[in-house]
C-alpha positions as CSV (number, residue, x, y, z in Angstrom):
1,X,114.2,126.6,90.7
2,X,111.2,124.3,90.6
3,X,112.0,120.6,90.1
4,X,110.8,119.2,86.8
5,X,107.6,117.1,86.9
6,X,108.3,113.5,85.6
7,X,106.0,111.7,83.3
8,X,105.1,108.1,83.9
9,X,103.5,106.0,81.2
10,X,102.1,102.7,82.3
11,X,100.4,99.8,80.7
12,X,99.2,96.3,81.6
13,X,97.6,93.6,79.5
14,X,96.5,90.0,79.5
15,X,96.1,87.6,76.6
16,X,92.7,86.4,77.5
17,X,90.9,87.9,80.4
18,X,92.2,86.4,82.7
19,X,95.2,85.0,81.0
20,X,99.0,85.4,80.8
21,X,99.6,89.0,81.8
22,X,102.4,91.6,81.9
23,X,103.0,95.1,83.2
24,X,105.3,97.8,81.9
25,X,106.2,101.4,82.5
26,X,108.4,104.1,81.1
27,X,109.5,107.2,83.1
28,X,110.6,110.5,81.5
29,X,112.2,113.7,82.9
30,X,111.8,116.2,80.1
31,X,112.7,114.3,76.9
32,X,115.1,111.9,78.8
33,X,113.9,108.4,79.5
34,X,115.2,107.9,83.1
35,X,113.7,104.4,83.8
36,X,111.6,101.6,82.4
37,X,110.5,98.3,83.7
38,X,108.4,95.3,82.8
39,X,107.5,92.0,84.5
40,X,105.5,88.9,83.8
41,X,102.5,88.6,86.1
42,X,101.3,85.1,85.4
43,X,97.6,84.7,85.3
44,X,95.8,88.0,85.8
45,X,93.0,90.2,84.3
46,X,93.7,93.2,82.2
47,X,92.7,95.5,85.0
48,X,94.9,93.7,87.5
49,X,97.8,94.1,85.1
50,X,97.1,97.8,84.6
51,X,97.2,98.3,88.4
52,X,100.4,96.2,88.6
53,X,102.1,98.5,86.0
54,X,101.0,101.6,87.9
55,X,102.3,100.3,91.2
56,X,105.6,99.3,89.7
57,X,106.0,102.7,88.0
58,X,105.1,104.6,91.1
59,X,107.5,102.6,93.2
60,X,110.3,103.6,90.7
61,X,109.2,107.3,91.0
62,X,109.6,107.0,94.8
63,X,112.9,105.1,94.5
64,X,114.3,107.9,92.3
65,X,113.3,110.5,94.9
66,X,110.8,112.3,92.6
67,X,107.9,114.2,94.2
68,X,105.7,115.4,91.3
69,X,104.5,113.1,88.6
70,X,102.0,113.1,85.7
71,X,100.7,109.6,85.0
72,X,99.5,108.6,81.6
73,X,97.5,105.4,81.0
74,X,95.3,104.0,78.3
75,X,93.0,102.4,80.9
76,X,90.1,104.8,81.4
77,X,88.8,102.6,84.3
78,X,92.0,102.8,86.4
79,X,92.5,106.6,85.6
80,X,89.0,107.3,86.8
81,X,89.4,105.1,89.9
82,X,92.6,106.9,90.8
83,X,90.9,110.3,90.3
84,X,88.2,109.0,92.6
85,X,85.6,109.6,89.8
86,X,84.7,105.9,89.7
87,X,84.3,103.6,92.8
88,X,86.3,100.4,93.0
89,X,83.7,97.6,93.2
90,X,85.9,94.6,92.6
91,X,87.6,93.3,95.8
92,X,90.8,92.2,94.0
93,X,91.1,95.6,92.3
94,X,90.3,97.2,95.6
95,X,93.5,95.8,97.2
96,X,95.6,97.0,94.2
97,X,93.9,100.4,94.3
98,X,94.8,100.8,98.0
99,X,98.5,99.9,97.2
100,X,98.6,102.5,94.4
101,X,96.7,105.1,96.5
102,X,99.1,104.6,99.4
103,X,102.1,105.3,97.2
104,X,100.4,108.4,95.8
105,X,99.9,109.8,99.3
106,X,103.7,109.7,99.8
107,X,104.3,112.0,96.8
108,X,103.7,115.7,96.1
109,X,101.5,116.5,93.1
110,X,100.2,113.5,91.1
111,X,97.9,113.8,88.1
112,X,96.3,110.9,86.1
113,X,95.5,111.3,82.4
114,X,93.8,108.9,80.0
115,X,95.6,108.7,76.7
116,X,94.8,106.8,73.5
117,X,96.6,103.4,73.2
118,X,98.7,104.8,70.3
119,X,100.3,107.3,72.7
120,X,101.3,104.5,75.0
121,X,103.3,102.4,72.6
122,X,106.5,102.1,74.6
123,X,104.8,100.8,77.7
124,X,102.7,98.5,75.6
125,X,105.8,97.1,73.9
126,X,107.3,96.3,77.4
127,X,104.0,94.5,78.4
128,X,104.2,92.3,75.3
129,X,107.9,91.5,75.8
130,X,107.1,90.5,79.4
131,X,104.3,88.2,78.4
132,X,106.4,86.7,75.5
133,X,109.3,86.0,77.7
134,X,107.3,84.8,80.7
135,X,104.6,82.7,79.1
């Protein structure tokens, strides 16, 4: 029997760019929500927050012993950087990209898909809660 692929939805955001920022993720196996997380990041850009959410979510995937994951994000930039379609030009983002990329290399099959913001409502909710409680 093939193990089920988990689905990871991540989102990051900043109020102002940079500004107070948060990261959130939700992880599903089938229709079951198996994990979620959120954290306040302090001052960060939107893109830094998006990477923080991805890294947090991927760390949870690893901690749960999962191997195959489909990642869904509403950040077209980060999705395309992780697909290696876009180059990472910003030095601060480059460090975050390397962290995320190194985690991906420890897993089995990983895909990255860009989704509309409306399809990422749960992760977005967690981001806003993190900013509201941290700011």
